ROVEX-552441 format. One record per residue (C-alpha): x, y, z; residue in three letters; residue number from 1. Coordinates in pm, 1 decimal. Each point is the difference from the previous one (the first is absolute). Example, Ala and Ser with C-alpha at 12.3 -4.5 7.8 and 13.67 -1.06 7.14 Angstrom:
BEGIN
        X        Y        Z   r   k
   1230.0   -450.0    780.0 ALA   1
    137.0    344.0    -66.0 SER   2
***
This chain:
BEGIN
        X        Y        Z   r   k
   1665.4  -5703.1   -912.0 MET   1
   -309.7     47.7   -219.9 LEU   2
    182.1   -140.4   -303.7 LYS   3
    130.9   -299.1    203.7 LYS   4
   -342.2    -65.3    144.8 THR   5
   -166.3     30.7   -338.6 LEU   6
    247.4   -252.0   -145.6 SER   7
    -76.0   -247.7    276.3 ARG   8
   -370.2     49.4    -53.7 ALA   9
     37.9    -59.0   -369.2 LEU  10
    204.8   -310.7     62.7 ALA  11
   -229.6   -138.0    266.6 GLY  12
   -327.6     78.0   -171.4 GLY  13
     92.1    -44.0   -364.0 LEU  14
   -283.5   -232.5    -76.1 ALA  15
   -253.0    249.9    139.6 GLY  16
    152.8    289.7   -187.7 LEU  17
     -2.1   -188.9   -326.8 VAL  18
   -361.6    -85.4     59.2 THR  19
    -76.3    366.9     63.1 ALA  20
    165.8    158.6   -300.7 PHE  21
     77.4   -262.0   -264.6 ALA  22
   -185.4     83.5   -316.4 GLY  23
   -169.3    293.6    176.8 GLY  24
   -217.0   -235.8    208.5 LEU  25
   -118.1    112.7    341.5 ILE  26
    -17.6   -263.2    271.1 MET  27
   -312.2     15.5    215.4 ALA  28
     63.1    119.4    354.5 PRO  29
    -55.9   -236.1    290.7 ALA  30
   -329.4     -1.5    187.9 ALA  31
     20.7    236.9    298.1 HIS  32
    -51.5    -80.7    364.0 ALA  33
     23.7    209.9    315.3 ALA  34
    239.3    295.4     12.7 GLU  35
    273.4    -84.9    248.6 ILE  36
    210.4    315.5    -35.4 GLY  37
    115.3    287.3   -215.6 THR  38
    290.7     62.4   -231.2 ALA  39
    208.0    316.5    -39.5 GLU  40
     73.6    122.1   -352.9 VAL  41
    350.7    138.1    -52.5 THR  42
    113.7    241.5   -115.2 PRO  43
   -277.2    209.5    153.8 ALA  44
    -16.0    221.0   -310.3 THR  45
    110.3    -65.2   -356.3 GLY  46
    -89.5    -18.6   -364.5 PHE  47
   -184.7   -239.5   -226.1 ASP  48
    333.5   -161.3    -97.4 ASP  49
    139.0    -23.8    355.1 THR  50
     82.4   -347.6    130.2 GLY  51
   -204.8    -65.3    316.0 MET  52
      5.2   -258.3    276.4 GLN  53
   -254.4   -106.9    261.8 LEU  54
    103.1    -77.8    358.9 THR  55
   -260.7   -192.9    198.1 THR  56
    -76.6     89.2    360.2 SER  57
     53.4   -364.1    111.8 ASP  58
     90.5   -345.8   -125.6 ALA  59
   -243.8   -222.3   -187.7 CYS  60
   -179.4   -273.1    199.8 PRO  61
    221.4   -298.2     79.4 SER  62
   -184.6   -230.0   -241.6 ASN  63
     55.6    236.8   -294.2 ALA  64
    285.8    -81.0   -236.9 THR  65
    -60.3    239.4   -289.2 ASN  66
   -124.2    349.8    -73.7 ILE  67
   -166.3    171.9   -294.4 ILE  68
    -62.0    378.5    -34.5 ALA  69
   -266.7    187.7   -198.0 SER  70
    -87.3    362.6    -78.9 VAL  71
   -353.0    143.4    -12.9 PHE  72
   -125.5    335.8   -121.8 GLY  73
   -106.3    212.4   -296.3 SER  74
     94.6   -167.2   -331.2 GLY  75
     80.7   -342.7    148.2 PHE  76
   -238.8   -297.1     -3.9 PRO  77
   -259.4      2.4    276.5 ALA  78
    154.0   -313.8    157.7 ASP  79
    349.6    151.8    -21.6 GLY  80
    316.1    -52.5   -198.7 GLN  81
    293.0   -204.0    128.7 ILE  82
    315.9    202.7     67.1 VAL  83
    192.7   -282.1    173.8 VAL  84
    -60.2   -355.4   -117.7 GLY  85
    -40.0   -305.7    221.8 ASN  86
    338.3    -12.1    176.5 SER  87
    153.2   -183.4    297.3 PRO  88
     14.1    207.4    316.4 ILE  89
    360.5   -100.7     51.0 GLU  90
     93.3    194.9   -314.5 ALA  91
    -50.8    335.2    183.9 TYR  92
    199.9    185.9    257.8 ASN  93
   -144.3     48.0    346.3 THR  94
    -46.8    349.6    147.6 ALA  95
    101.8     78.8    362.3 PRO  96
   -367.8    -21.8     99.9 ASN  97
    -15.7   -357.7   -133.7 GLY  98
   -192.6     95.0   -311.5 GLY  99
     89.6    -79.7   -359.4 LEU 100
    171.5    245.8   -235.0 ILE 101
   -171.1    -60.7   -336.0 VAL 102
    127.9    190.9   -308.4 PRO 103
   -256.2     49.4   -279.2 LEU 104
     98.4   -174.3   -321.1 THR 105
    -35.6    316.4   -208.2 SER 106
   -119.4    363.2     12.9 THR 107
   -353.2    140.7     14.7 MET 108
     44.2    130.7   -354.3 ARG 109
     83.9   -353.4   -121.7 ASP 110
   -299.1   -145.9    185.1 TYR 111
   -227.5    264.1   -155.2 ALA 112
    133.1    -76.2   -347.9 ASN 113
    -67.0   -373.6     50.5 VAL 114
   -352.8     81.8    117.6 ALA 115
    -50.5    215.6   -308.7 GLY 116
    -42.6    351.9    142.8 PHE 117
    223.7    307.4     22.3 SER 118
   -136.9    227.6    273.4 THR 119
     89.1    -83.3    359.0 LEU 120
   -227.6    187.3    241.1 THR 121
   -128.4    -27.0    352.2 GLY 122
     48.3   -284.8    246.2 LYS 123
    165.4   -333.5    -87.9 TYR 124
    -11.5   -276.4    262.0 SER 125
    252.9   -281.1     32.7 PHE 126
    -88.2   -335.4    160.2 VAL 127
    270.0   -253.1    100.4 ILE 128
   -164.1   -339.6     47.8 THR 129
    160.5   -273.4    215.3 CYS 130
    -77.1   -348.0   -147.2 ARG 131
    134.4   -343.1    -89.3 THR 132
    157.7    -70.2   -340.9 PRO 133
   -305.9   -153.2   -164.4 PHE 134
   -295.0    101.8    216.8 ASP 135
   -121.5    343.6   -103.6 GLU 136
   -190.2     48.3    324.4 THR 137
    144.0    281.7    208.0 SER 138
    134.9    -76.8    343.1 LEU 139
     18.2    371.6     78.0 GLY 140
     37.4    333.5   -187.3 ASP 141
    222.4    307.1     49.1 PHE 142
   -136.9    320.5   -159.5 THR 143
    152.2    332.7   -101.6 SER 144
    -65.1    277.9   -250.7 ALA 145
    142.8    291.7   -198.9 VAL 146
   -177.0    307.7   -138.0 TRP 147
     87.9    146.6   -338.8 PHE 148
    -42.8    375.7     28.0 THR 149
     91.0     30.5   -369.7 SER 150
     46.8   -245.1   -284.3 ASN 151
    368.2    -40.2     89.4 THR 152
     39.7     66.5    376.0 THR 153
   -118.6   -186.9    307.6 TYR 154
     11.0     16.2    380.8 GLN 155
    -72.7   -269.9    258.9 ASN 156
   -234.1    220.8    206.3 THR 157
   -356.0    104.9    -81.6 ASP 158
     15.2    365.9   -113.3 PRO 159
   -361.3     47.3    112.4 ALA 160
     72.3   -110.9    355.0 GLN 161
    159.3    254.2    235.4 LYS 162
    261.3   -105.2    248.4 THR 163
    -72.3     80.5    361.6 ASP 164
    261.0    202.1    184.5 THR 165
     89.0     31.0    364.1 THR 166
    126.3    309.1    178.8 THR 167
    156.5      6.3    343.9 SER 168
    110.6    303.3    200.3 LEU 169
    291.9     38.9    238.7 ALA 170
     55.0    317.5    204.4 VAL 171
    323.3    103.3    169.2 SER 172
    108.3     92.9    257.9 PRO 173
   -233.9   -190.9    226.1 ASN 174
   -270.4    202.3    173.4 ALA 175
    -33.7    201.5    210.0 PRO 176
    207.1    284.8   -142.1 VAL 177
     15.7    370.4     76.3 THR 178
   -173.1    246.3   -232.3 ALA 179
    243.2    123.0   -265.1 GLY 180
    194.9   -328.2    -12.8 THR 181
     59.4   -124.9   -358.7 PRO 182
   -218.2   -308.7    -53.9 VAL 183
     63.2   -234.6   -294.1 THR 184
   -285.4   -199.1   -155.5 LEU 185
    104.8   -291.9   -221.3 THR 186
   -255.3   -183.4   -215.2 ALA 187
     88.1   -341.8   -145.8 SER 188
   -203.6   -104.1   -306.2 VAL 189
    -29.5   -351.5   -143.8 GLY 190
     23.7   -182.1   -226.9 PRO 191
    330.9    111.2   -146.0 ALA 192
    -44.0    203.6   -313.6 GLY 193
   -322.3    168.1    112.5 ALA 194
     59.5    361.3   -107.3 ALA 195
   -194.5    301.3    122.9 GLY 196
    -16.7    253.5    281.2 GLN 197
    -65.1     -9.1    372.1 VAL 198
   -200.6    269.8    176.7 GLN 199
     79.8      7.2    369.0 PHE 200
   -289.8    107.1    220.2 LYS 201
    -37.3    130.7    353.7 ASP 202
   -341.9    -61.6    154.8 ASN 203
   -134.9    -35.7   -353.3 GLY 204
    144.7    329.0   -128.6 ALA 205
    277.5     10.4   -260.0 ALA 206
    345.4     34.8    154.7 LEU 207
    226.9    167.6   -255.0 GLY 208
     -9.3    -77.7   -372.7 ASN 209
    -24.0   -349.2   -154.3 PRO 210
    334.4   -184.1    -11.5 VAL 211
    104.4   -218.1   -294.8 THR 212
     71.6   -364.0     82.2 VAL 213
    360.7   -100.3    -71.3 SER 214
    136.3   -347.1     64.4 GLY 215
   -327.9    -94.9    165.2 GLY 216
     13.1    284.6    251.4 GLN 217
   -108.7    361.0     47.4 ALA 218
    121.7    222.1    281.6 GLN 219
    -98.0    332.2    156.3 LEU 220
    167.5    188.5    284.8 THR 221
   -195.5    272.8    177.9 THR 222
     37.6    215.7    309.7 SER 223
   -355.9    132.7    -25.0 ALA 224
   -179.6   -251.3    222.1 LEU 225
   -165.6    200.3    275.1 GLY 226
    -35.2   -105.7    361.7 ALA 227
   -270.4   -263.6     46.3 GLY 228
   -108.0   -337.4   -135.7 SER 229
     46.8    -83.6   -366.6 HIS 230
   -126.4   -281.8   -219.0 SER 231
    249.3    -37.4   -284.2 LEU 232
    -73.0   -192.1   -321.7 THR 233
    156.4    -48.8   -343.5 ALA 234
   -225.8    -19.4   -306.8 VAL 235
    153.2   -152.6   -314.3 PHE 236
   -140.7    107.2   -337.6 THR 237
    144.6   -206.5   -289.0 PRO 238
    103.8    165.1   -323.2 SER 239
    -90.9   -315.8   -196.6 SER 240
   -349.3   -142.1    -44.7 THR 241
    153.0   -344.5     57.0 ALA 242
      6.7     58.2    375.5 PHE 243
   -256.1     78.4    266.1 ASN 244
     72.0    270.6    254.3 GLY 245
     39.5    -73.5    368.5 SER 246
      5.2    174.7    337.8 THR 247
    220.3    -86.5    293.3 SER 248
   -123.8    -73.8    346.1 SER 249
    -14.2    310.1    217.9 ALA 250
    296.5     70.1    223.8 VAL 251
    -99.6    177.5    320.9 ASP 252
    259.0    261.8     85.1 TYR 253
     27.7    236.9    295.1 THR 254
    172.7    339.1    -11.1 VAL 255
     61.2    175.8    327.9 GLU 256
     12.5    375.9     37.2 ALA 257
    348.7    146.7      9.0 ALA 258
     94.6    159.2    332.4 PRO 259
    -52.9    374.9     10.1 ALA 260
    310.0    207.5    -71.6 THR 261
    117.7    185.7    314.3 PRO 262
     -3.8    380.1     -9.5 THR 263
    158.6    279.1    203.9 THR 264
   -138.9    348.1     57.7 THR 265
    195.0    310.4    103.8 ALA 266
   -143.0    338.6    105.3 LEU 267
    156.9    345.5    -34.3 ALA 268
   -161.4    315.7    152.0 VAL 269
     75.1    358.2   -102.1 SER 270
     81.2    235.0    166.9 PRO 271
    187.7   -227.4    236.4 GLU 272
    -88.4    -37.1    366.3 GLY 273
   -239.1    288.7     56.9 THR 274
   -229.5    253.5   -161.9 ALA 275
   -234.2    271.8    123.1 ASP 276
   -371.3    -61.0      9.5 LYS 277
   -169.6     70.8   -332.7 PHE 278
    334.3    -46.7   -182.2 SER 279
      5.7   -266.5   -275.8 PRO 280
    158.1   -332.1     95.9 VAL 281
    104.8   -217.2   -296.6 ASN 282
     28.6   -379.2     24.6 MET 283
    156.7   -224.8   -264.1 THR 284
    -15.6   -380.5     21.7 ALA 285
    234.3   -220.4   -206.5 SER 286
    -93.7   -363.3    -66.6 VAL 287
    242.8   -270.2   -112.7 SER 288
    -13.6   -176.6   -240.4 PRO 289
   -130.8    284.8   -212.8 ALA 290
   -215.2   -242.1   -200.1 SER 291
   -222.2    -66.7    301.6 ALA 292
   -350.2    131.0    -73.2 ALA 293
   -216.6    135.1    279.6 GLY 294
    -55.5    308.5    215.1 SER 295
    152.8    174.7    303.5 ILE 296
   -199.0     81.9    310.3 LYS 297
    167.6    297.0    169.2 PHE 298
    -69.1    -33.7    373.3 GLN 299
     43.3    231.7    300.2 ASP 300
     15.0   -122.0    358.0 THR 301
    -77.4    255.9    272.6 VAL 302
    -38.1   -103.3    363.8 GLY 303
    -32.2   -367.9    -88.3 GLY 304
   -272.6     57.4   -259.5 THR 305
     81.1    -67.1   -366.3 THR 306
   -189.5    163.7   -284.9 THR 307
     42.2    -21.2   -374.5 THR 308
     84.0    339.9   -143.6 LEU 309
    -44.6   -110.3   -361.9 GLY 310
     34.2   -291.3   -244.2 THR 311
    201.6     49.2   -319.8 VAL 312
     64.9   -247.6   -287.3 PRO 313
    362.1   -104.3    -53.8 VAL 314
    153.3    103.5   -331.9 ALA 315
    350.2   -112.4    -99.1 ALA 316
     65.8   -102.3    360.3 GLY 317
   -102.5    331.2    162.8 GLN 318
   -299.9    180.2    150.0 ALA 319
    -17.5    353.5    144.0 SER 320
   -239.4    177.5    235.6 PHE 321
    -12.3    354.1    140.7 SER 322
   -206.1    149.7    282.5 THR 323
    -25.2    332.8    189.0 SER 324
   -264.6   -119.0    247.5 SER 325
    211.6   -165.6    268.7 LEU 326
    -72.9    112.8    357.1 PRO 327
    268.2    127.2    237.9 GLU 328
    186.8   -267.6    192.1 GLY 329
    201.2   -317.7    -46.3 ASP 330
    -69.7   -222.5   -300.0 HIS 331
    130.2   -331.2   -132.5 SER 332
    -35.6    -56.9   -373.3 PHE 333
      4.9   -337.1   -180.4 THR 334
    -63.1   -114.3   -357.1 ALA 335
   -183.9   -331.1    -50.8 VAL 336
     23.3   -170.8   -342.6 PHE 337
   -321.7   -183.4    -95.9 VAL 338
     58.8   -222.2   -309.3 PRO 339
   -261.8    -23.0   -272.5 THR 340
     62.8   -374.7    -30.3 ASN 341
    104.0   -148.6    336.4 PRO 342
     83.7   -328.1   -175.9 ASP 343
    265.7    179.4   -204.4 ALA 344
    147.1    245.4    251.4 TYR 345
      2.5     13.3    379.2 ALA 346
    -92.6    315.5    188.0 GLY 347
    254.6    196.3    204.2 SER 348
     17.0    292.3    243.9 THR 349
    266.3    266.8     29.4 SER 350
    180.2     88.1    320.3 GLY 351
   -168.6    267.8    211.8 ALA 352
    111.6    360.1    -59.5 VAL 353
    -43.2    218.4    315.0 PRO 354
   -116.7    353.2    -69.2 TYR 355
    -90.9    315.8    193.8 VAL 356
   -259.4    254.7   -112.7 ILE 357
     74.9    331.7    175.1 GLY 358
   -221.9    296.9     80.8 ALA 359
   -112.4    224.7   -280.6 PHE 360
    230.1    303.6    -13.0 LYS 361
   -183.4    188.6   -265.2 GLY 362
    111.0     52.4   -356.4 VAL 363
    178.9    280.1   -177.9 THR 364
      9.0    117.2   -358.1 ALA 365
    204.0    260.3   -186.1 SER 366
    -27.9    187.7   -325.7 GLU 367
    259.2    175.6   -217.8 ASP 368
   -106.6    337.0   -139.1 ILE 369
    191.5    103.7   -310.7 THR 370
    -24.1    275.1   -259.4 THR 371
    212.4     76.0   -303.5 THR 372
     58.5    352.3   -127.7 VAL 373
     49.9    -21.6   -373.8 GLN 374
    208.5    236.3   -211.6 SER 375
   -290.5     67.9   -233.5 GLY 376
    -14.4    -46.8   -374.1 ALA 377
    -37.6    171.0   -334.0 LEU 378
   -267.6   -185.0   -197.0 VAL 379
   -114.1     55.6   -360.1 ILE 380
   -290.1   -183.8   -161.6 SER 381
   -267.0     17.5   -268.4 VAL 382
   -346.1   -149.4     38.8 ASP 383
    -23.5    -82.3   -368.8 ASN 384
    325.3    -72.8   -184.6 PRO 385
   -164.4     -8.3   -344.9 HIS 386
    -49.7    319.0   -215.9 VAL 387
   -171.4    -22.5   -337.6 THR 388
     27.8    297.0   -239.5 LEU 389
   -250.7     60.5   -276.6 PRO 390
    108.5   -113.5   -346.5 SER 391
    225.0    268.5   -161.0 PRO 392
   -167.9    218.6   -261.6 GLN 393
    153.6    180.4   -299.0 LEU 394
     80.2    366.1     73.1 ASN 395
   -106.9    299.4   -214.9 ALA 396
    329.0      2.3   -190.9 ASN 397
    -33.5   -366.9    -81.7 GLY 398
    356.0    -79.5    107.6 ASP 399
    -57.8   -148.3    347.3 LEU 400
   -236.0   -218.7    200.5 LEU 401
    -78.0    143.2    345.1 THR 402
   -183.3   -103.9    316.9 THR 403
    -14.9    117.5    361.8 ALA 404
   -107.5   -118.7    344.2 GLY 405
    118.2     -8.6    358.9 ALA 406
    187.0   -234.1    228.5 ILE 407
   -196.6   -165.8    282.2 ASN 408
     44.9    183.4    334.7 PRO 409
    323.5    -77.0    185.1 VAL 410
    -12.8    -23.5    382.0 THR 411
    311.8     92.6    193.9 LEU 412
     12.4    -34.1    379.9 THR 413
    295.7    115.9    211.3 ASP 414
     12.4   -108.3    364.8 THR 415
    373.5     24.9     49.4 ARG 416
    134.9    165.5    311.1 ALA 417
    204.3    316.5    -59.5 GLY 418
   -198.4    127.3   -301.8 ASN 419
    275.3    -63.3   -260.3 PRO 420
   -221.6    103.2   -297.3 GLY 421
    -59.8   -190.5   -322.3 TRP 422
    -18.5     14.4   -379.6 SER 423
   -188.7   -212.8   -255.0 VAL 424
    119.0    -49.1   -359.4 SER 425
   -123.1   -196.9   -297.4 GLY 426
    159.1   -165.7   -303.6 GLN 427
   -162.2   -198.0   -280.8 VAL 428
    119.9   -284.1   -222.8 THR 429
    -58.1    -20.1   -376.2 ASP 430
   -347.9   -116.2   -101.0 PHE 431
    -21.7   -349.5   -153.4 SER 432
   -274.7   -206.4   -162.9 ASP 433
    155.9   -313.6    147.3 GLY 434
    162.1    -78.2   -332.9 GLY 435
    251.5    188.0   -215.0 SER 436
   -180.0    338.2    -12.5 HIS 437
     73.4    288.4    240.5 GLN 438
    -75.9    368.4     73.2 ILE 439
    284.0    203.3    150.6 ASN 440
    -62.7     98.6    366.5 GLY 441
    120.8    355.2    -80.2 GLN 442
   -340.7     60.7   -162.8 ASN 443
   -172.8     -6.3    342.6 LEU 444
     -9.1    322.9    209.1 GLY 445
   -185.1    111.3    316.1 TRP 446
   -113.7    295.3    209.9 THR 447
     22.3    -96.1    373.5 PRO 448
   -255.5    123.4    258.7 ASN 449
    -67.1    -32.7    374.4 VAL 450
   -344.8   -148.7     63.8 ILE 451
      7.4     44.4    378.7 ASP 452
    242.6    -14.5    293.4 LYS 453
     20.0    -23.6    376.7 GLY 454
    -38.6    314.3    212.8 ALA 455
    359.5    -23.3    119.7 ALA 456
    137.7    -52.2   -348.8 GLN 457
    146.2    237.1   -257.0 THR 458
    -23.2   -155.9   -349.5 VAL 459
    111.6    150.5   -336.0 THR 460
    -86.5   -154.9   -336.0 ALA 461
    280.7    -65.2   -248.8 GLY 462
     41.1    191.6   -326.5 SER 463
   -187.1    -87.2   -317.5 SER 464
    188.7   -220.5   -249.9 VAL 465
    -89.1     25.2   -368.6 ASP 466
    -43.6   -310.2   -208.2 ALA 467
    236.5    -40.2   -294.7 ALA 468
   -153.1     62.9   -343.2 HIS 469
    -37.7   -366.3   -104.3 GLY 470
    366.1   -105.4     -2.6 VAL 471
     79.3   -341.0   -144.1 ALA 472
     59.7   -306.5    223.4 PRO 473
    368.5      8.1    -91.3 SER 474
     49.5    356.5    131.6 ASP 475
    238.9     -8.1    298.9 ALA 476
    -96.7    341.2    141.4 GLY 477
   -121.0     77.2    355.0 ALA 478
   -308.0    212.8    -73.3 ALA 479
   -338.2    -49.4    167.8 GLY 480
    -18.6   -251.9    283.7 LEU 481
    265.9   -224.2   -152.6 LYS 482
    229.7    155.4    265.1 ALA 483
    -90.7     23.7    371.0 SER 484
   -222.2    307.2     63.2 ARG 485
   -125.5    155.7    326.3 SER 486
   -363.3    -62.3     95.5 LEU 487
      5.6    186.4    334.5 ALA 488
    212.8     98.6    302.2 ASN 489
   -115.2     32.9    359.0 GLY 490
     75.8     35.9    369.2 THR 491
   -196.7    -77.6    314.6 GLY 492
   -160.4   -321.0    127.6 LEU 493
   -330.1   -116.2   -142.5 GLY 494
   -157.2   -123.9   -321.7 THR 495
    -11.7    177.0   -335.9 ALA 496
   -173.8   -100.6   -323.5 HIS 497
    176.2     88.9   -324.0 LEU 498
   -109.1     -2.9   -363.3 GLY 499
    113.1     92.8   -350.9 ALA 500
   -165.1     69.7   -334.7 ASP 501
    151.5   -198.4   -286.3 LEU 502
     62.7     98.4   -361.6 ALA 503
     99.6   -268.1   -255.5 PHE 504
    121.6     59.1   -358.0 ASN 505
      7.6   -304.8   -229.3 VAL 506
    176.9     -4.8   -340.0 PRO 507
   -238.3    -53.3   -289.1 THR 508
    222.9   -288.0   -115.9 SER 509
    -90.5   -205.3    308.1 THR 510
   -147.5   -343.2    -78.0 VAL 511
   -348.1    -48.6    142.8 ALA 512
    -15.6   -185.9    329.4 GLY 513
    -18.6     30.1    376.4 THR 514
    315.9    146.4    150.6 TYR 515
     99.4     -7.1    365.5 THR 516
    280.8    167.3    196.0 ALA 517
     90.5     -0.7    370.1 THR 518
     12.2    329.2    195.7 LEU 519
    220.4    -48.1    306.9 THR 520
    -66.6    241.6    290.1 LEU 521
    281.5     31.7    252.2 THR 522
    -28.1    172.1    342.1 ALA 523
    318.5    108.7    176.8 ILE 524
***
């Protein structure tokens, strides 16, 4: 269409075009008169070499037969440069609004080259003048403009002027609604293409998080509106500096309180039916639904008079109470549920539970008396299990290292019935330095003794056992205490303390070090 229209314009206004561009001459624009309308530049955005056309907002006056168009702005002459030469109006198509569709004869880059400059910047105004063929006086002007935001790109709106927006709010379902009902807020933002976010507000406070506008709308559904009156608004905040924000008109919205949830209360009393005075009576109330928060008033009606025995909070649908202070006679127990929030849950009362408190019959108690006769025991112990002998010294012959000492006292207690008698024996292991070096246990001997004994006891010390004369670790003999040897024998019940003097012969070939053996004492 643009090409067809441009051809017609060229054909119809050839003389004007030749005048404008032949030999690089620039025809003077017509004298201007009153502005009678505007013109829209299309396309709305483009480049310096984009073909443009101007569509006037109305037709020229009836006495006008021709038009001429000029451009004004940075780089062009102060009185403008012609972009459409003097042409008959009939050469142009008519827009649906009755205005003229006027293609420019060339591009802004061509016009700049003719005017002798290269940088297109800022605002460029176009003026279409309605006139007669030979009278340059304007019979009416249509104006429009483009803005070059760079040397090569333009737009037909002023980048410094923000576009106002409008925001409207619709709320569904229609009020009033019951608390907890999902309510949907829909904000519609105009003009189309205005991007940003909408913050919904309830009585001025933010309702949820901001919602991004999509397709001109933003939507939020909430069930959090409490009972009462609400003033709902939608505030649009643009994401582009080309638009101004806007706020919707307030929508008054009423939310009614939800009806309280019914409850039921049941009462159980233990023991059932009757109890003696001063006996504990246990009451358990069960509330349904279990989520109902509140407390139970346990009540007792006697002779037409009702008293509250106690008030207990409900936990997990139950509350319990116990009393031992009920007087003799007939009683009627009830449990009354008192909700914490009457708007959420309704109160309820259990059925009456008849009950009889009988006369006090006294109380009884019993005890079990038990004793255990034990068979007795034979016990052996030492207060100190560690014996340290002096370091062995070389004997007079120079062929042996010797040392001596005593075992720590051994305590033996016999409490066994029947006086079976006892014996204590001892046996030692080889001595070791904890590594690879040893001293044969045969080299240790003892002389047992009885330190003291009980009055009813007869105790005899075991025989002396000589220590071997420094036998090597590899010797497999059974001398000394390497074999089990008697420490003492005894009869009678009581406690005896036993001891023994030790003699220890160490081969002179023994590597220096600390050597330890274990003496095991066995009582039978």
